[in-house]
PDB file of N, CA, C, O and CB in Angstrom:
ATOM      1  N   UNK A   1     -10.639  11.171 -28.212  1.00  0.00           N
ATOM      2  CA  UNK A   1      -9.610  10.520 -28.989  1.00  0.00           C
ATOM      3  C   UNK A   1      -9.231   9.123 -28.304  1.00  0.00           C
ATOM      4  O   UNK A   1      -8.870   9.029 -27.131  1.00  0.00           O
ATOM      5  CB  UNK A   1      -8.339  11.486 -29.106  1.00  0.00           C
ATOM      6  N   UNK A   2      -9.355   8.117 -29.138  1.00  0.00           N
ATOM      7  CA  UNK A   2      -8.930   6.805 -28.601  1.00  0.00           C
ATOM      8  C   UNK A   2      -7.560   6.445 -29.113  1.00  0.00           C
ATOM      9  O   UNK A   2      -7.140   6.840 -30.201  1.00  0.00           O
ATOM     10  CB  UNK A   2      -9.933   5.699 -28.977  1.00  0.00           C
ATOM     11  N   UNK A   3      -6.824   5.614 -28.215  1.00  0.00           N
ATOM     12  CA  UNK A   3      -5.577   5.059 -28.560  1.00  0.00           C
ATOM     13  C   UNK A   3      -5.474   3.642 -28.271  1.00  0.00           C
ATOM     14  O   UNK A   3      -5.763   3.142 -27.184  1.00  0.00           O
ATOM     15  CB  UNK A   3      -4.546   5.742 -27.916  1.00  0.00           C
ATOM     16  N   UNK A   4      -4.989   2.926 -29.433  1.00  0.00           N
ATOM     17  CA  UNK A   4      -4.929   1.505 -29.204  1.00  0.00           C
ATOM     18  C   UNK A   4      -3.462   1.146 -29.107  1.00  0.00           C
ATOM     19  O   UNK A   4      -2.626   1.856 -29.666  1.00  0.00           O
ATOM     20  CB  UNK A   4      -5.655   0.700 -30.329  1.00  0.00           C
ATOM     21  N   UNK A   5      -3.105   0.029 -28.391  1.00  0.00           N
ATOM     22  CA  UNK A   5      -1.863  -0.531 -28.402  1.00  0.00           C
ATOM     23  C   UNK A   5      -2.223  -2.067 -28.749  1.00  0.00           C
ATOM     24  O   UNK A   5      -2.869  -2.794 -27.994  1.00  0.00           O
ATOM     25  CB  UNK A   5      -1.067  -0.273 -26.990  1.00  0.00           C
ATOM     26  N   UNK A   6      -1.715  -2.446 -29.987  1.00  0.00           N
ATOM     27  CA  UNK A   6      -2.080  -3.753 -30.450  1.00  0.00           C
ATOM     28  C   UNK A   6      -0.817  -4.918 -29.992  1.00  0.00           C
ATOM     29  O   UNK A   6       0.359  -4.837 -30.344  1.00  0.00           O
ATOM     30  CB  UNK A   6      -2.307  -3.622 -32.170  1.00  0.00           C
ATOM     31  N   UNK A   7      -1.292  -5.769 -29.304  1.00  0.00           N
ATOM     32  CA  UNK A   7      -0.278  -6.804 -28.805  1.00  0.00           C
ATOM     33  C   UNK A   7      -0.792  -8.169 -29.117  1.00  0.00           C
ATOM     34  O   UNK A   7      -1.291  -8.868 -28.236  1.00  0.00           O
ATOM     35  CB  UNK A   7      -0.010  -6.689 -27.236  1.00  0.00           C
ATOM     36  N   UNK A   8      -0.680  -8.556 -30.341  1.00  0.00           N
ATOM     37  CA  UNK A   8      -1.267  -9.868 -30.705  1.00  0.00           C
ATOM     38  C   UNK A   8      -0.330 -10.892 -30.181  1.00  0.00           C
ATOM     39  O   UNK A   8       0.860 -10.688 -30.424  1.00  0.00           O
ATOM     40  CB  UNK A   8      -1.490 -10.040 -32.262  1.00  0.00           C
ATOM     41  N   UNK A   9      -0.653 -11.986 -29.488  1.00  0.00           N
ATOM     42  CA  UNK A   9       0.084 -13.002 -29.184  1.00  0.00           C
ATOM     43  C   UNK A   9       0.122 -14.207 -30.186  1.00  0.00           C
ATOM     44  O   UNK A   9      -0.905 -14.811 -30.493  1.00  0.00           O
ATOM     45  CB  UNK A   9      -0.326 -13.366 -27.976  1.00  0.00           C
ATOM     46  N   UNK A  10       1.253 -14.498 -30.638  1.00  0.00           N
ATOM     47  CA  UNK A  10       1.292 -15.345 -31.788  1.00  0.00           C
ATOM     48  C   UNK A  10       2.263 -16.554 -31.440  1.00  0.00           C
ATOM     49  O   UNK A  10       3.460 -16.355 -31.231  1.00  0.00           O
ATOM     50  CB  UNK A  10       1.773 -14.513 -33.082  1.00  0.00           C
ATOM     51  N   UNK A  11       1.671 -17.858 -31.386  1.00  0.00           N
ATOM     52  CA  UNK A  11       2.463 -19.003 -31.277  1.00  0.00           C
ATOM     53  C   UNK A  11       2.344 -19.637 -32.574  1.00  0.00           C
ATOM     54  O   UNK A  11       1.225 -19.897 -33.014  1.00  0.00           O
ATOM     55  CB  UNK A  11       2.073 -19.902 -30.142  1.00  0.00           C
ATOM     56  N   UNK A  12       3.557 -19.951 -33.325  1.00  0.00           N
ATOM     57  CA  UNK A  12       3.385 -20.604 -34.519  1.00  0.00           C
ATOM     58  C   UNK A  12       4.611 -21.416 -34.941  1.00  0.00           C
ATOM     59  O   UNK A  12       5.758 -21.035 -34.709  1.00  0.00           O
ATOM     60  CB  UNK A  12       3.029 -19.641 -35.517  1.00  0.00           C
ATOM     61  N   UNK A  13       4.324 -22.504 -35.544  1.00  0.00           N
ATOM     62  CA  UNK A  13       5.449 -23.210 -36.144  1.00  0.00           C
ATOM     63  C   UNK A  13       5.848 -22.537 -37.408  1.00  0.00           C
ATOM     64  O   UNK A  13       5.065 -21.803 -38.010  1.00  0.00           O
ATOM     65  CB  UNK A  13       5.116 -24.663 -36.407  1.00  0.00           C
ATOM     66  N   UNK A  14       7.081 -22.784 -37.825  1.00  0.00           N
ATOM     67  CA  UNK A  14       7.688 -22.058 -38.938  1.00  0.00           C
ATOM     68  C   UNK A  14       6.729 -22.069 -40.155  1.00  0.00           C
ATOM     69  O   UNK A  14       6.017 -23.034 -40.431  1.00  0.00           O
ATOM     70  CB  UNK A  14       9.073 -22.691 -39.313  1.00  0.00           C
ATOM     71  N   UNK A  15       6.771 -20.955 -40.835  1.00  0.00           N
ATOM     72  CA  UNK A  15       6.114 -20.784 -42.140  1.00  0.00           C
ATOM     73  C   UNK A  15       4.543 -20.740 -41.971  1.00  0.00           C
ATOM     74  O   UNK A  15       3.812 -20.895 -42.949  1.00  0.00           O
ATOM     75  CB  UNK A  15       6.539 -21.969 -43.113  1.00  0.00           C
ATOM     76  N   UNK A  16       4.081 -20.539 -40.789  1.00  0.00           N
ATOM     77  CA  UNK A  16       2.626 -20.628 -40.634  1.00  0.00           C
ATOM     78  C   UNK A  16       2.130 -19.042 -40.446  1.00  0.00           C
ATOM     79  O   UNK A  16       2.634 -18.257 -39.643  1.00  0.00           O
ATOM     80  CB  UNK A  16       2.220 -21.651 -39.278  1.00  0.00           C
ATOM     81  N   UNK A  17       1.085 -18.758 -41.317  1.00  0.00           N
ATOM     82  CA  UNK A  17       0.593 -17.468 -41.204  1.00  0.00           C
ATOM     83  C   UNK A  17      -0.255 -17.176 -40.021  1.00  0.00           C
ATOM     84  O   UNK A  17      -1.090 -18.017 -39.685  1.00  0.00           O
ATOM     85  CB  UNK A  17      -0.098 -17.175 -42.335  1.00  0.00           C
ATOM     86  N   UNK A  18      -0.139 -16.179 -39.421  1.00  0.00           N
ATOM     87  CA  UNK A  18      -0.945 -15.692 -38.200  1.00  0.00           C
ATOM     88  C   UNK A  18      -1.650 -14.465 -38.512  1.00  0.00           C
ATOM     89  O   UNK A  18      -1.077 -13.620 -39.199  1.00  0.00           O
ATOM     90  CB  UNK A  18      -0.061 -15.430 -36.962  1.00  0.00           C
ATOM     91  N   UNK A  19      -2.884 -14.259 -38.066  1.00  0.00           N
ATOM     92  CA  UNK A  19      -3.614 -13.104 -38.374  1.00  0.00           C
ATOM     93  C   UNK A  19      -3.990 -12.499 -37.065  1.00  0.00           C
ATOM     94  O   UNK A  19      -4.246 -13.224 -36.104  1.00  0.00           O
ATOM     95  CB  UNK A  19      -4.815 -13.399 -39.252  1.00  0.00           C
ATOM     96  N   UNK A  20      -4.037 -11.083 -36.981  1.00  0.00           N
ATOM     97  CA  UNK A  20      -4.360 -10.381 -35.823  1.00  0.00           C
ATOM     98  C   UNK A  20      -5.614  -9.399 -36.310  1.00  0.00           C
ATOM     99  O   UNK A  20      -5.470  -8.546 -37.186  1.00  0.00           O
ATOM    100  CB  UNK A  20      -3.004  -9.574 -35.231  1.00  0.00           C
ATOM    101  N   UNK A  21      -6.599  -9.595 -35.760  1.00  0.00           N
ATOM    102  CA  UNK A  21      -7.861  -8.648 -36.159  1.00  0.00           C
ATOM    103  C   UNK A  21      -8.017  -7.562 -35.201  1.00  0.00           C
ATOM    104  O   UNK A  21      -7.916  -7.803 -33.998  1.00  0.00           O
ATOM    105  CB  UNK A  21      -9.275  -9.439 -36.191  1.00  0.00           C
ATOM    106  N   UNK A  22      -8.259  -6.368 -35.638  1.00  0.00           N
ATOM    107  CA  UNK A  22      -8.335  -5.235 -34.828  1.00  0.00           C
ATOM    108  C   UNK A  22      -9.756  -4.667 -35.182  1.00  0.00           C
ATOM    109  O   UNK A  22     -10.309  -4.853 -36.265  1.00  0.00           O
ATOM    110  CB  UNK A  22      -7.109  -4.212 -35.089  1.00  0.00           C
ATOM    111  N   UNK A  23     -10.332  -3.876 -34.026  1.00  0.00           N
ATOM    112  CA  UNK A  23     -11.604  -3.183 -34.202  1.00  0.00           C
ATOM    113  C   UNK A  23     -11.666  -2.342 -35.235  1.00  0.00           C
ATOM    114  O   UNK A  23     -10.643  -1.702 -35.475  1.00  0.00           O
ATOM    115  CB  UNK A  23     -11.962  -2.484 -33.145  1.00  0.00           C
ATOM    116  N   UNK A  24     -12.715  -2.161 -35.988  1.00  0.00           N
ATOM    117  CA  UNK A  24     -12.795  -1.254 -37.070  1.00  0.00           C
ATOM    118  C   UNK A  24     -12.752   0.225 -36.537  1.00  0.00           C
ATOM    119  O   UNK A  24     -12.294   1.040 -37.338  1.00  0.00           O
ATOM    120  CB  UNK A  24     -14.078  -1.535 -37.882  1.00  0.00           C
ATOM    121  N   UNK A  25     -13.115   0.654 -35.433  1.00  0.00           N
ATOM    122  CA  UNK A  25     -12.936   2.076 -34.971  1.00  0.00           C
ATOM    123  C   UNK A  25     -11.521   2.439 -34.738  1.00  0.00           C
ATOM    124  O   UNK A  25     -11.244   3.531 -34.243  1.00  0.00           O
ATOM    125  CB  UNK A  25     -13.694   2.330 -33.700  1.00  0.00           C
ATOM    126  N   UNK A  26     -10.610   1.581 -35.069  1.00  0.00           N
ATOM    127  CA  UNK A  26      -9.187   1.921 -34.908  1.00  0.00           C
ATOM    128  C   UNK A  26      -8.834   2.888 -36.044  1.00  0.00           C
ATOM    129  O   UNK A  26      -7.912   3.696 -35.932  1.00  0.00           O
ATOM    130  CB  UNK A  26      -8.253   0.617 -34.933  1.00  0.00           C
ATOM    131  N   UNK A  27      -9.631   2.776 -37.192  1.00  0.00           N
ATOM    132  CA  UNK A  27      -9.479   3.704 -38.264  1.00  0.00           C
ATOM    133  C   UNK A  27      -9.530   5.106 -38.129  1.00  0.00           C
ATOM    134  O   UNK A  27      -9.054   5.889 -38.951  1.00  0.00           O
ATOM    135  CB  UNK A  27     -10.313   3.453 -39.098  1.00  0.00           C
ATOM    136  N   UNK A  28     -10.203   5.469 -36.922  1.00  0.00           N
ATOM    137  CA  UNK A  28     -10.352   6.881 -36.477  1.00  0.00           C
ATOM    138  C   UNK A  28      -9.306   7.489 -35.732  1.00  0.00           C
ATOM    139  O   UNK A  28      -9.274   8.701 -35.516  1.00  0.00           O
ATOM    140  CB  UNK A  28     -11.457   7.018 -35.713  1.00  0.00           C
ATOM    141  N   UNK A  29      -8.420   6.653 -35.320  1.00  0.00           N
ATOM    142  CA  UNK A  29      -7.178   7.095 -34.623  1.00  0.00           C
ATOM    143  C   UNK A  29      -6.274   7.855 -35.301  1.00  0.00           C
ATOM    144  O   UNK A  29      -6.142   7.617 -36.501  1.00  0.00           O
ATOM    145  CB  UNK A  29      -6.479   6.078 -34.177  1.00  0.00           C
ATOM    146  N   UNK A  30      -5.541   8.823 -34.740  1.00  0.00           N
ATOM    147  CA  UNK A  30      -4.436   9.500 -35.489  1.00  0.00           C
ATOM    148  C   UNK A  30      -3.214   8.632 -35.461  1.00  0.00           C
ATOM    149  O   UNK A  30      -2.462   8.616 -36.435  1.00  0.00           O
ATOM    150  CB  UNK A  30      -4.101  10.905 -34.889  1.00  0.00           C
ATOM    151  N   UNK A  31      -2.965   7.873 -34.338  1.00  0.00           N
ATOM    152  CA  UNK A  31      -1.707   7.135 -34.323  1.00  0.00           C
ATOM    153  C   UNK A  31      -2.086   5.763 -33.725  1.00  0.00           C
ATOM    154  O   UNK A  31      -3.062   5.627 -32.987  1.00  0.00           O
ATOM    155  CB  UNK A  31      -0.543   7.899 -33.468  1.00  0.00           C
ATOM    156  N   UNK A  32      -1.337   4.841 -34.048  1.00  0.00           N
ATOM    157  CA  UNK A  32      -1.489   3.372 -33.631  1.00  0.00           C
ATOM    158  C   UNK A  32      -0.160   2.837 -33.390  1.00  0.00           C
ATOM    159  O   UNK A  32       0.757   2.956 -34.202  1.00  0.00           O
ATOM    160  CB  UNK A  32      -2.217   2.482 -34.709  1.00  0.00           C
ATOM    161  N   UNK A  33      -0.055   2.215 -32.212  1.00  0.00           N
ATOM    162  CA  UNK A  33       1.265   1.459 -31.859  1.00  0.00           C
ATOM    163  C   UNK A  33       1.210  -0.080 -31.967  1.00  0.00           C
ATOM    164  O   UNK A  33       0.199  -0.655 -31.565  1.00  0.00           O
ATOM    165  CB  UNK A  33       1.681   1.790 -30.391  1.00  0.00           C
ATOM    166  N   UNK A  34       2.148  -0.717 -32.439  1.00  0.00           N
ATOM    167  CA  UNK A  34       2.125  -2.093 -32.634  1.00  0.00           C
ATOM    168  C   UNK A  34       3.345  -2.770 -31.900  1.00  0.00           C
ATOM    169  O   UNK A  34       4.430  -2.189 -31.888  1.00  0.00           O
ATOM    170  CB  UNK A  34       2.120  -2.380 -34.129  1.00  0.00           C
ATOM    171  N   UNK A  35       3.191  -3.889 -31.339  1.00  0.00           N
ATOM    172  CA  UNK A  35       4.339  -4.571 -30.619  1.00  0.00           C
ATOM    173  C   UNK A  35       4.216  -6.045 -30.785  1.00  0.00           C
ATOM    174  O   UNK A  35       3.185  -6.601 -30.409  1.00  0.00           O
ATOM    175  CB  UNK A  35       4.372  -4.221 -29.086  1.00  0.00           C
ATOM    176  N   UNK A  36       5.187  -6.717 -31.319  1.00  0.00           N
ATOM    177  CA  UNK A  36       5.210  -8.158 -31.522  1.00  0.00           C
ATOM    178  C   UNK A  36       6.273  -8.709 -30.502  1.00  0.00           C
ATOM    179  O   UNK A  36       7.447  -8.342 -30.465  1.00  0.00           O
ATOM    180  CB  UNK A  36       5.569  -8.538 -33.075  1.00  0.00           C
ATOM    181  N   UNK A  37       5.690  -9.644 -29.681  1.00  0.00           N
ATOM    182  CA  UNK A  37       6.637 -10.312 -28.735  1.00  0.00           C
ATOM    183  C   UNK A  37       6.570 -11.683 -28.980  1.00  0.00           C
ATOM    184  O   UNK A  37       5.507 -12.211 -29.305  1.00  0.00           O
ATOM    185  CB  UNK A  37       6.359 -10.049 -27.282  1.00  0.00           C
ATOM    186  N   UNK A  38       7.738 -12.384 -28.838  1.00  0.00           N
ATOM    187  CA  UNK A  38       7.818 -13.744 -29.048  1.00  0.00           C
ATOM    188  C   UNK A  38       8.970 -14.332 -28.189  1.00  0.00           C
ATOM    189  O   UNK A  38       9.984 -13.668 -27.975  1.00  0.00           O
ATOM    190  CB  UNK A  38       7.993 -14.017 -30.517  1.00  0.00           C
ATOM    191  N   UNK A  39       8.805 -15.571 -27.707  1.00  0.00           N
ATOM    192  CA  UNK A  39       9.865 -16.229 -26.937  1.00  0.00           C
ATOM    193  C   UNK A  39       9.995 -17.712 -27.527  1.00  0.00           C
ATOM    194  O   UNK A  39       9.127 -18.213 -28.242  1.00  0.00           O
ATOM    195  CB  UNK A  39       9.505 -16.225 -25.314  1.00  0.00           C
ATOM    196  N   UNK A  40      11.203 -18.368 -27.140  1.00  0.00           N
ATOM    197  CA  UNK A  40      11.391 -19.637 -27.546  1.00  0.00           C
ATOM    198  C   UNK A  40      12.227 -20.399 -26.557  1.00  0.00           C
ATOM    199  O   UNK A  40      13.264 -19.854 -26.178  1.00  0.00           O
ATOM    200  CB  UNK A  40      11.958 -19.638 -28.847  1.00  0.00           C
ATOM    201  N   UNK A  41      11.918 -21.586 -26.086  1.00  0.00           N
ATOM    202  CA  UNK A  41      12.767 -22.334 -25.139  1.00  0.00           C
ATOM    203  C   UNK A  41      13.900 -22.851 -25.898  1.00  0.00           C
ATOM    204  O   UNK A  41      14.884 -23.266 -25.286  1.00  0.00           O
ATOM    205  CB  UNK A  41      12.020 -23.481 -24.429  1.00  0.00           C
ATOM    206  N   UNK A  42      13.855 -22.866 -27.178  1.00  0.00           N
ATOM    207  CA  UNK A  42      15.004 -23.413 -28.021  1.00  0.00           C
ATOM    208  C   UNK A  42      15.743 -22.230 -28.793  1.00  0.00           C
ATOM    209  O   UNK A  42      15.207 -21.147 -29.029  1.00  0.00           O
ATOM    210  CB  UNK A  42      14.429 -24.515 -29.110  1.00  0.00           C
ATOM    211  N   UNK A  43      17.029 -22.572 -29.152  1.00  0.00           N
ATOM    212  CA  UNK A  43      17.674 -21.574 -29.981  1.00  0.00           C
ATOM    213  C   UNK A  43      16.836 -21.392 -31.365  1.00  0.00           C
ATOM    214  O   UNK A  43      16.393 -22.361 -31.981  1.00  0.00           O
ATOM    215  CB  UNK A  43      19.211 -22.030 -30.260  1.00  0.00           C
ATOM    216  N   UNK A  44      16.689 -20.224 -31.729  1.00  0.00           N
ATOM    217  CA  UNK A  44      16.139 -19.904 -33.157  1.00  0.00           C
ATOM    218  C   UNK A  44      17.078 -19.713 -34.233  1.00  0.00           C
ATOM    219  O   UNK A  44      17.812 -18.725 -34.199  1.00  0.00           O
ATOM    220  CB  UNK A  44      15.359 -18.701 -33.151  1.00  0.00           C
ATOM    221  N   UNK A  45      17.144 -20.528 -35.175  1.00  0.00           N
ATOM    222  CA  UNK A  45      18.136 -20.412 -36.258  1.00  0.00           C
ATOM    223  C   UNK A  45      17.266 -19.867 -37.608  1.00  0.00           C
ATOM    224  O   UNK A  45      16.081 -20.134 -37.808  1.00  0.00           O
ATOM    225  CB  UNK A  45      18.917 -21.969 -36.517  1.00  0.00           C
ATOM    226  N   UNK A  46      17.992 -19.170 -38.352  1.00  0.00           N
ATOM    227  CA  UNK A  46      17.451 -18.535 -39.662  1.00  0.00           C
ATOM    228  C   UNK A  46      16.116 -17.842 -39.365  1.00  0.00           C
ATOM    229  O   UNK A  46      15.163 -18.054 -40.116  1.00  0.00           O
ATOM    230  CB  UNK A  46      17.226 -19.663 -40.841  1.00  0.00           C
ATOM    231  N   UNK A  47      15.997 -17.032 -38.320  1.00  0.00           N
ATOM    232  CA  UNK A  47      14.783 -16.394 -37.897  1.00  0.00           C
ATOM    233  C   UNK A  47      14.512 -15.289 -38.889  1.00  0.00           C
ATOM    234  O   UNK A  47      15.422 -14.508 -39.168  1.00  0.00           O
ATOM    235  CB  UNK A  47      14.883 -15.861 -36.439  1.00  0.00           C
ATOM    236  N   UNK A  48      13.299 -15.170 -39.450  1.00  0.00           N
ATOM    237  CA  UNK A  48      12.822 -14.061 -40.235  1.00  0.00           C
ATOM    238  C   UNK A  48      11.413 -13.602 -39.822  1.00  0.00           C
ATOM    239  O   UNK A  48      10.547 -14.438 -39.563  1.00  0.00           O
ATOM    240  CB  UNK A  48      12.835 -14.439 -41.686  1.00  0.00           C
ATOM    241  N   UNK A  49      11.207 -12.449 -39.767  1.00  0.00           N
ATOM    242  CA  UNK A  49       9.852 -12.010 -39.471  1.00  0.00           C
ATOM    243  C   UNK A  49       9.332 -11.117 -40.685  1.00  0.00           C
ATOM    244  O   UNK A  49      10.027 -10.210 -41.142  1.00  0.00           O
ATOM    245  CB  UNK A  49       9.828 -11.194 -38.074  1.00  0.00           C
ATOM    246  N   UNK A  50       8.134 -11.412 -41.154  1.00  0.00           N
ATOM    247  CA  UNK A  50       7.471 -10.724 -42.076  1.00  0.00           C
ATOM    248  C   UNK A  50       6.266 -10.211 -41.616  1.00  0.00           C
ATOM    249  O   UNK A  50       5.476 -10.977 -41.064  1.00  0.00           O
ATOM    250  CB  UNK A  50       7.286 -11.435 -43.134  1.00  0.00           C
ATOM    251  N   UNK A  51       5.968  -8.899 -41.772  1.00  0.00           N
ATOM    252  CA  UNK A  51       4.691  -8.119 -41.309  1.00  0.00           C
ATOM    253  C   UNK A  51       4.078  -7.489 -42.507  1.00  0.00           C
ATOM    254  O   UNK A  51       4.805  -6.758 -43.179  1.00  0.00           O
ATOM    255  CB  UNK A  51       5.011  -6.959 -40.209  1.00  0.00           C
ATOM    256  N   UNK A  52       2.789  -7.676 -42.885  1.00  0.00           N
ATOM    257  CA  UNK A  52       2.076  -7.082 -43.806  1.00  0.00           C
ATOM    258  C   UNK A  52       0.837  -6.452 -43.163  1.00  0.00           C
ATOM    259  O   UNK A  52       0.176  -7.166 -42.409  1.00  0.00           O
ATOM    260  CB  UNK A  52       1.779  -8.017 -44.845  1.00  0.00           C
ATOM    261  N   UNK A  53       0.503  -5.345 -43.356  1.00  0.00           N
ATOM    262  CA  UNK A  53      -0.693  -4.586 -42.874  1.00  0.00           C
ATOM    263  C   UNK A  53      -1.610  -4.411 -44.141  1.00  0.00           C
ATOM    264  O   UNK A  53      -1.265  -3.764 -45.130  1.00  0.00           O
ATOM    265  CB  UNK A  53      -0.268  -3.110 -42.198  1.00  0.00           C
ATOM    266  N   UNK A  54      -2.846  -5.074 -43.997  1.00  0.00           N
ATOM    267  CA  UNK A  54      -3.814  -4.862 -45.099  1.00  0.00           C
ATOM    268  C   UNK A  54      -4.945  -4.038 -44.737  1.00  0.00           C
ATOM    269  O   UNK A  54      -5.369  -4.087 -43.582  1.00  0.00           O
ATOM    270  CB  UNK A  54      -4.326  -6.119 -45.595  1.00  0.00           C
ATOM    271  N   UNK A  55      -5.460  -3.315 -45.568  1.00  0.00           N
ATOM    272  CA  UNK A  55      -6.745  -2.645 -45.481  1.00  0.00           C
ATOM    273  C   UNK A  55      -7.670  -3.155 -46.507  1.00  0.00           C
ATOM    274  O   UNK A  55      -7.434  -2.928 -47.694  1.00  0.00           O
ATOM    275  CB  UNK A  55      -6.599  -1.174 -45.621  1.00  0.00           C
ATOM    276  N   UNK A  56      -8.649  -3.792 -46.161  1.00  0.00           N
ATOM    277  CA  UNK A  56      -9.427  -4.542 -46.926  1.00  0.00           C
ATOM    278  C   UNK A  56      -8.594  -5.630 -47.865  1.00  0.00           C
ATOM    279  O   UNK A  56      -8.062  -6.567 -47.269  1.00  0.00           O
ATOM    280  CB  UNK A  56     -10.245  -3.582 -47.712  1.00  0.00           C
ATOM    281  N   UNK A  57      -8.478  -5.560 -49.092  1.00  0.00           N
ATOM    282  CA  UNK A  57      -7.520  -6.449 -49.740  1.00  0.00           C
ATOM    283  C   UNK A  57      -6.258  -5.810 -50.166  1.00  0.00           C
ATOM    284  O   UNK A  57      -5.493  -6.402 -50.927  1.00  0.00           O
ATOM    285  CB  UNK A  57      -8.120  -7.062 -50.889  1.00  0.00           C
ATOM    286  N   UNK A  58      -6.025  -4.729 -49.750  1.00  0.00           N
ATOM    287  CA  UNK A  58      -4.619  -4.024 -50.331  1.00  0.00           C
ATOM    288  C   UNK A  58      -3.702  -3.981 -49.073  1.00  0.00           C
ATOM    289  O   UNK A  58      -4.077  -3.697 -47.935  1.00  0.00           O
ATOM    290  CB  UNK A  58      -4.847  -2.306 -51.000  1.00  0.00           C
ATOM    291  N   UNK A  59      -2.519  -4.289 -49.437  1.00  0.00           N
ATOM    292  CA  UNK A  59      -1.363  -4.115 -48.578  1.00  0.00           C
ATOM    293  C   UNK A  59      -0.968  -2.584 -48.433  1.00  0.00           C
ATOM    294  O   UNK A  59      -0.668  -1.915 -49.422  1.00  0.00           O
ATOM    295  CB  UNK A  59      -0.169  -4.944 -49.158  1.00  0.00           C
ATOM    296  N   UNK A  60      -0.984  -2.102 -47.228  1.00  0.00           N
ATOM    297  CA  UNK A  60      -0.800  -0.667 -47.098  1.00  0.00           C
ATOM    298  C   UNK A  60       0.572  -0.525 -46.479  1.00  0.00           C
ATOM    299  O   UNK A  60       1.098   0.586 -46.533  1.00  0.00           O
ATOM    300  CB  UNK A  60      -1.943   0.033 -46.227  1.00  0.00           C
ATOM    301  N   UNK A  61       1.259  -1.599 -45.853  1.00  0.00           N
ATOM    302  CA  UNK A  61       2.428  -1.471 -45.237  1.00  0.00           C
ATOM    303  C   UNK A  61       3.146  -2.862 -45.132  1.00  0.00           C
ATOM    304  O   UNK A  61       2.498  -3.827 -44.727  1.00  0.00           O
ATOM    305  CB  UNK A  61       2.197  -0.832 -43.944  1.00  0.00           C
ATOM    306  N   UNK A  62       4.439  -2.992 -45.477  1.00  0.00           N
ATOM    307  CA  UNK A  62       5.074  -4.228 -45.444  1.00  0.00           C
ATOM    308  C   UNK A  62       6.607  -4.143 -44.868  1.00  0.00           C
ATOM    309  O   UNK A  62       7.393  -3.257 -45.202  1.00  0.00           O
ATOM    310  CB  UNK A  62       5.024  -4.792 -46.873  1.00  0.00           C
ATOM    311  N   UNK A  63       6.875  -5.077 -44.058  1.00  0.00           N
ATOM    312  CA  UNK A  63       8.376  -5.058 -43.383  1.00  0.00           C
ATOM    313  C   UNK A  63       8.824  -6.434 -43.462  1.00  0.00           C
ATOM    314  O   UNK A  63       8.050  -7.387 -43.378  1.00  0.00           O
ATOM    315  CB  UNK A  63       8.446  -4.548 -41.749  1.00  0.00           C
ATOM    316  N   UNK A  64      10.131  -6.538 -43.631  1.00  0.00           N
ATOM    317  CA  UNK A  64      10.653  -7.989 -43.558  1.00  0.00           C
ATOM    318  C   UNK A  64      11.949  -7.820 -42.870  1.00  0.00           C
ATOM    319  O   UNK A  64      12.798  -7.067 -43.344  1.00  0.00           O
ATOM    320  CB  UNK A  64      10.838  -8.751 -45.036  1.00  0.00           C
ATOM    321  N   UNK A  65      12.159  -8.516 -41.716  1.00  0.00           N
ATOM    322  CA  UNK A  65      13.380  -8.506 -40.847  1.00  0.00           C
ATOM    323  C   UNK A  65      13.980  -9.803 -40.852  1.00  0.00           C
ATOM    324  O   UNK A  65      13.336 -10.791 -40.501  1.00  0.00           O
ATOM    325  CB  UNK A  65      13.094  -8.107 -39.424  1.00  0.00           C
ATOM    326  N   UNK A  66      15.273  -9.871 -41.258  1.00  0.00           N
ATOM    327  CA  UNK A  66      16.084 -11.032 -41.045  1.00  0.00           C
ATOM    328  C   UNK A  66      17.062 -10.748 -39.997  1.00  0.00           C
ATOM    329  O   UNK A  66      18.003  -9.990 -40.236  1.00  0.00           O
ATOM    330  CB  UNK A  66      16.760 -11.471 -42.286  1.00  0.00           C
ATOM    331  N   UNK A  67      16.904 -11.329 -38.788  1.00  0.00           N
ATOM    332  CA  UNK A  67      17.710 -11.157 -37.653  1.00  0.00           C
ATOM    333  C   UNK A  67      19.168 -11.680 -38.028  1.00  0.00           C
ATOM    334  O   UNK A  67      20.130 -11.052 -37.585  1.00  0.00           O
ATOM    335  CB  UNK A  67      17.070 -11.917 -36.413  1.00  0.00           C
ATOM    336  N   UNK A  68      19.345 -12.645 -38.714  1.00  0.00           N
ATOM    337  CA  UNK A  68      20.729 -13.046 -39.049  1.00  0.00           C
ATOM    338  C   UNK A  68      21.522 -12.014 -39.764  1.00  0.00           C
ATOM    339  O   UNK A  68      22.750 -12.019 -39.668  1.00  0.00           O
ATOM    340  CB  UNK A  68      20.718 -14.254 -39.869  1.00  0.00           C
ATOM    341  N   UNK A  69      21.010 -11.295 -40.344  1.00  0.00           N
ATOM    342  CA  UNK A  69      21.740 -10.121 -41.173  1.00  0.00           C
ATOM    343  C   UNK A  69      22.251  -9.097 -40.149  1.00  0.00           C
ATOM    344  O   UNK A  69      23.132  -8.334 -40.547  1.00  0.00           O
ATOM    345  CB  UNK A  69      20.683  -9.325 -42.283  1.00  0.00           C
ATOM    346  N   UNK A  70      21.825  -8.977 -38.905  1.00  0.00           N
ATOM    347  CA  UNK A  70      22.253  -8.060 -37.945  1.00  0.00           C
ATOM    348  C   UNK A  70      23.243  -8.702 -36.800  1.00  0.00           C
ATOM    349  O   UNK A  70      23.806  -8.002 -35.958  1.00  0.00           O
ATOM    350  CB  UNK A  70      20.990  -7.460 -37.330  1.00  0.00           C
ATOM    351  N   UNK A  71      23.368 -10.024 -36.877  1.00  0.00           N
ATOM    352  CA  UNK A  71      24.257 -10.630 -35.804  1.00  0.00           C
ATOM    353  C   UNK A  71      25.513 -11.131 -36.538  1.00  0.00           C
ATOM    354  O   UNK A  71      26.420 -11.675 -35.909  1.00  0.00           O
ATOM    355  CB  UNK A  71      23.510 -11.869 -34.980  1.00  0.00           C
TER     356      UNK A  71
END
């Protein structure tokens, strides 16, 4: 059994779409862990993270996180 830990490194200006490609054999795994890390040397205001997981052309999972709602 294979286990994958996905850690895409994403450096992006605001509103730019970033993609992370994963190996096809990941579909044979029973579980998959994902982690998104980011840093900024400046204060981040109005931060929002949207994550969508596609399988072929269909969205199979979607999350939207608005950090300002928690602070």
